[in-house]
One Martini backbone bead per residue (centre of mass of N, CA, C, O) as a GRO file, in nm:
protein
  219
    1MET     BB    1   5.426   0.959  -5.742
    2ILE     BB    2   5.370   1.157  -5.973
    3ARG     BB    3   5.209   0.958  -6.146
    4THR     BB    4   4.991   0.896  -5.941
    5HIS     BB    5   4.883   1.189  -5.915
    6ALA     BB    6   4.812   1.222  -6.211
    7PHE     BB    7   4.592   1.000  -6.221
    8LYS     BB    8   4.418   1.124  -5.988
    9SER     BB    9   4.348   1.393  -6.164
   10ILE     BB   10   4.154   1.296  -6.387
   11PRO     BB   11   3.873   1.306  -6.249
   12PHE     BB   12   3.884   1.611  -6.198
   13ALA     BB   13   3.903   1.699  -6.492
   14LEU     BB   14   3.633   1.574  -6.572
   15ALA     BB   15   3.459   1.729  -6.372
   16LEU     BB   16   3.533   2.008  -6.479
   17ALA     BB   17   3.435   1.964  -6.769
   18LEU     BB   18   3.136   1.918  -6.688
   19ALA     BB   19   3.108   2.205  -6.531
   20LEU     BB   20   3.178   2.444  -6.724
   21PRO     BB   21   2.901   2.510  -6.862
   22ALA     BB   22   2.782   2.642  -6.596
   23PHE     BB   23   2.998   2.901  -6.624
   24ALA     BB   24   2.897   2.992  -6.873
   25GLN     BB   25   2.729   3.258  -6.989
   26ASP     BB   26   2.558   3.088  -7.233
   27ALA     BB   27   2.477   2.860  -7.052
   28ALA     BB   28   2.198   2.679  -6.976
   29PRO     BB   29   2.296   2.441  -6.820
   30ALA     BB   30   2.320   2.313  -6.524
   31MET     BB   31   2.420   2.145  -6.278
   32THR     BB   32   2.400   1.859  -6.153
   33PRO     BB   33   2.384   1.702  -5.858
   34GLU     BB   34   2.624   1.517  -5.927
   35GLN     BB   35   2.824   1.739  -6.014
   36GLN     BB   36   2.812   1.902  -5.754
   37ALA     BB   37   2.911   1.674  -5.565
   38MET     BB   38   3.181   1.632  -5.706
   39MET     BB   39   3.296   1.916  -5.669
   40GLU     BB   40   3.277   1.918  -5.357
   41ALA     BB   41   3.458   1.674  -5.305
   42TYR     BB   42   3.718   1.792  -5.437
   43ALA     BB   43   3.734   2.049  -5.270
   44LYS     BB   44   3.757   1.907  -4.993
   45ALA     BB   45   4.012   1.730  -5.063
   46GLY     BB   46   4.197   2.008  -5.145
   47ALA     BB   47   4.171   2.144  -4.865
   48PRO     BB   48   4.321   2.305  -4.634
   49GLY     BB   49   4.375   2.238  -4.285
   50ALA     BB   50   4.452   2.177  -3.965
   51GLU     BB   51   4.675   1.970  -4.033
   52HIS     BB   52   4.837   2.167  -4.218
   53ALA     BB   53   4.884   2.382  -4.002
   54THR     BB   54   5.058   2.204  -3.819
   55LEU     BB   55   5.280   2.151  -4.022
   56ALA     BB   56   5.365   2.456  -4.064
   57LYS     BB   57   5.494   2.492  -3.775
   58ALA     BB   58   5.768   2.320  -3.873
   59ALA     BB   59   5.893   2.533  -4.014
   60GLY     BB   60   6.248   2.539  -4.096
   61GLU     BB   61   6.557   2.542  -3.923
   62TYR     BB   62   6.790   2.266  -3.845
   63ASN     BB   63   6.949   2.089  -3.597
   64LEU     BB   64   7.126   1.772  -3.579
   65SER     BB   65   7.100   1.456  -3.393
   66ILE     BB   66   7.238   1.139  -3.496
   67LYS     BB   67   7.124   0.815  -3.412
   68SER     BB   68   7.273   0.481  -3.470
   69TRP     BB   69   7.186   0.129  -3.496
   70GLN     BB   70   7.297  -0.193  -3.599
   71ALA     BB   71   7.234  -0.325  -3.308
   72PRO     BB   72   7.156  -0.467  -3.036
   73GLY     BB   73   7.357  -0.331  -2.772
   74THR     BB   74   7.489  -0.102  -2.916
   75GLU     BB   75   7.660   0.161  -3.006
   76PRO     BB   76   7.608   0.462  -3.122
   77MET     BB   77   7.598   0.656  -3.397
   78VAL     BB   78   7.717   1.000  -3.431
   79GLU     BB   79   7.557   1.269  -3.614
   80PRO     BB   80   7.543   1.551  -3.781
   81GLY     BB   81   7.294   1.805  -3.892
   82THR     BB   82   7.053   1.925  -4.137
   83ALA     BB   83   6.731   2.107  -4.175
   84THR     BB   84   6.465   2.170  -4.417
   85ARG     BB   85   6.143   2.326  -4.384
   86ARG     BB   86   5.860   2.327  -4.619
   87MET     BB   87   5.596   2.461  -4.793
   88ILE     BB   88   5.376   2.331  -5.042
   89LEU     BB   89   5.108   2.362  -5.231
   90ASP     BB   90   4.964   2.578  -5.061
   91GLY     BB   91   4.999   2.412  -4.773
   92ARG     BB   92   4.989   2.075  -4.817
   93VAL     BB   93   5.315   2.026  -4.806
   94MET     BB   94   5.596   1.883  -4.657
   95VAL     BB   95   5.941   1.965  -4.690
   96GLU     BB   96   6.249   1.771  -4.647
   97GLU     BB   97   6.597   1.863  -4.600
   98VAL     BB   98   6.895   1.661  -4.568
   99LYS     BB   99   7.221   1.706  -4.402
  100SER     BB  100   7.493   1.466  -4.373
  101ALA     BB  101   7.610   1.158  -4.225
  102MET     BB  102   7.712   0.810  -4.323
  103MET     BB  103   7.964   0.635  -4.236
  104GLY     BB  104   8.143   0.901  -4.331
  105GLN     BB  105   7.930   0.990  -4.546
  106PRO     BB  106   7.766   1.169  -4.743
  107PHE     BB  107   7.421   1.297  -4.676
  108ASP     BB  108   7.106   1.286  -4.852
  109GLY     BB  109   6.766   1.400  -4.788
  110TYR     BB  110   6.407   1.333  -4.887
  111GLY     BB  111   6.094   1.465  -4.771
  112MET     BB  112   5.739   1.392  -4.723
  113HIS     BB  113   5.438   1.562  -4.579
  114GLY     BB  114   5.091   1.465  -4.525
  115TYR     BB  115   4.729   1.513  -4.569
  116ASP     BB  116   4.443   1.307  -4.619
  117ASN     BB  117   4.115   1.387  -4.649
  118VAL     BB  118   4.004   1.109  -4.741
  119SER     BB  119   4.151   0.900  -4.532
  120GLY     BB  120   4.262   1.043  -4.259
  121LYS     BB  121   4.579   1.046  -4.329
  122HIS     BB  122   4.903   1.029  -4.285
  123TRP     BB  123   5.196   1.098  -4.492
  124ALA     BB  124   5.516   0.950  -4.615
  125THR     BB  125   5.837   1.023  -4.761
  126TRP     BB  126   6.162   0.857  -4.863
  127ASN     BB  127   6.482   0.973  -4.985
  128ASP     BB  128   6.834   0.896  -5.083
  129SER     BB  129   7.193   0.868  -5.139
  130MET     BB  130   7.167   0.533  -5.050
  131SER     BB  131   6.926   0.521  -5.266
  132THR     BB  132   6.660   0.421  -5.521
  133GLY     BB  133   6.434   0.424  -5.329
  134LEU     BB  134   6.110   0.410  -5.148
  135MET     BB  135   5.958   0.541  -4.865
  136VAL     BB  136   5.640   0.443  -4.719
  137SER     BB  137   5.399   0.616  -4.509
  138GLU     BB  138   5.156   0.572  -4.233
  139GLY     BB  139   4.933   0.780  -4.016
  140SER     BB  140   4.934   0.979  -3.711
  141CYS     BB  141   4.832   1.300  -3.562
  142ASP     BB  142   4.837   1.551  -3.354
  143ASP     BB  143   4.783   1.891  -3.264
  144LYS     BB  144   5.116   1.902  -3.194
  145GLY     BB  145   5.276   1.691  -3.411
  146SER     BB  146   5.256   1.413  -3.308
  147CYS     BB  147   5.370   1.085  -3.431
  148SER     BB  148   5.255   0.776  -3.610
  149PHE     BB  149   5.432   0.526  -3.803
  150VAL     BB  150   5.418   0.310  -4.100
  151GLY     BB  151   5.679   0.148  -4.292
  152SER     BB  152   5.848   0.080  -4.619
  153TRP     BB  153   6.108  -0.122  -4.784
  154ASN     BB  154   6.363  -0.234  -4.994
  155ASP     BB  155   6.574  -0.495  -4.966
  156PRO     BB  156   6.888  -0.550  -5.105
  157VAL     BB  157   6.919  -0.857  -5.021
  158THR     BB  158   6.614  -0.992  -5.023
  159LYS     BB  159   6.395  -0.802  -5.188
  160GLY     BB  160   6.218  -0.728  -4.959
  161LYS     BB  161   6.018  -0.622  -4.715
  162VAL     BB  162   6.057  -0.351  -4.478
  163SER     BB  163   5.952  -0.272  -4.153
  164ALA     BB  164   5.851   0.030  -3.971
  165ARG     BB  165   5.859   0.233  -3.675
  166MET     BB  166   5.736   0.573  -3.608
  167THR     BB  167   5.823   0.862  -3.404
  168THR     BB  168   5.696   1.179  -3.275
  169ARG     BB  169   5.817   1.454  -3.057
  170TRP     BB  170   5.757   1.737  -2.850
  171THR     BB  171   5.947   1.902  -2.592
  172ASP     BB  172   5.915   2.170  -2.753
  173ALA     BB  173   5.870   2.430  -2.977
  174ASN     BB  174   6.195   2.347  -3.098
  175THR     BB  175   6.174   2.024  -3.023
  176GLU     BB  176   6.239   1.714  -3.195
  177VAL     BB  177   6.166   1.356  -3.174
  178PHE     BB  178   6.298   1.086  -3.359
  179GLU     BB  179   6.182   0.739  -3.403
  180MET     BB  180   6.320   0.411  -3.500
  181TYR     BB  181   6.174   0.082  -3.570
  182GLY     BB  182   6.313  -0.250  -3.617
  183PRO     BB  183   6.439  -0.537  -3.727
  184GLY     BB  184   6.635  -0.772  -3.609
  185PRO     BB  185   6.818  -1.060  -3.629
  186ASP     BB  186   6.568  -1.199  -3.449
  187GLY     BB  187   6.300  -1.011  -3.537
  188LYS     BB  188   6.311  -0.801  -3.330
  189GLU     BB  189   6.248  -0.510  -3.202
  190PHE     BB  190   6.445  -0.206  -3.260
  191LYS     BB  191   6.645   0.065  -3.218
  192MET     BB  192   6.781   0.249  -3.498
  193MET     BB  193   6.675   0.559  -3.447
  194GLU     BB  194   6.775   0.907  -3.353
  195ILE     BB  195   6.630   1.239  -3.386
  196THR     BB  196   6.732   1.572  -3.312
  197TYR     BB  197   6.547   1.869  -3.333
  198VAL     BB  198   6.675   2.212  -3.368
  199ARG     BB  199   6.571   2.516  -3.391
  200LYS     BB  200   6.651   2.788  -3.546
  201PRO     BB  201   6.679   3.101  -3.537
  202PRO     BB  202   6.524   3.345  -3.676
  203VAL     BB  203   6.523   3.571  -3.904
  204VAL     BB  204   6.498   3.889  -3.921
  205GLY     BB  205   6.179   3.929  -4.081
  206TRP     BB  206   6.087   3.646  -4.097
  207ARG     BB  207   5.846   3.450  -4.282
  208PRO     BB  208   5.649   3.206  -4.325
  209PRO     BB  209   5.506   3.025  -4.535
  210TYR     BB  210   5.174   3.100  -4.528
  211ALA     BB  211   5.112   3.304  -4.286
  212HIS     BB  212   4.821   3.395  -4.388
  213LEU     BB  213   4.697   3.097  -4.320
  214PHE     BB  214   4.882   3.050  -4.070
  215SER     BB  215   5.028   2.999  -3.799
  216PRO     BB  216   5.300   3.032  -3.641
  217PRO     BB  217   5.558   2.894  -3.537
  218GLY     BB  218   5.491   2.638  -3.318
  219CYS     BB  219   5.346   2.434  -3.030
   0.00000   0.00000   0.00000
């Protein structure tokens, strides 16, 4: 993903290089209408907006209750965990770090969630200590932060893509429920995972990152 974003930045760098003469004190030619339009397009694409402000409201420390099902009709495995959510890149992307256990083994996970002004879609990535691959998802969220995503990853057995559907919803200002649905042995969708996030009380005097840009946490 880092390499992908690096390549995407090349057109912006070229646009900036073309526009720089217009800002030089002694430069005679101003930007052409095409250069001006290009600069405005990149500025609009890179500016945090309302969707990023909604993401920022979820920043904080959470206790987790993680339920996972191996097959339809089975009892879930329940594990506790913790999550830390914070905004990076000047409020453009939410990073989530999870610590828990999976099948009795220590488990670390790392996710990112953002909103692409160009596509008008929310995106998310996930990787963890039980895999060397990357799960990539795309979807939409409402102004309260509840989301619906579709994502995929590479199956270690079949080597093919496995797709899943994910939803999130806030039951109150500090409690979020994540649900994940994927294909069962018969190919039909079943509920694979449910994670309940409960925000820890903030430390006295603590302010969320970029509080000067966005409203305080809470939905």
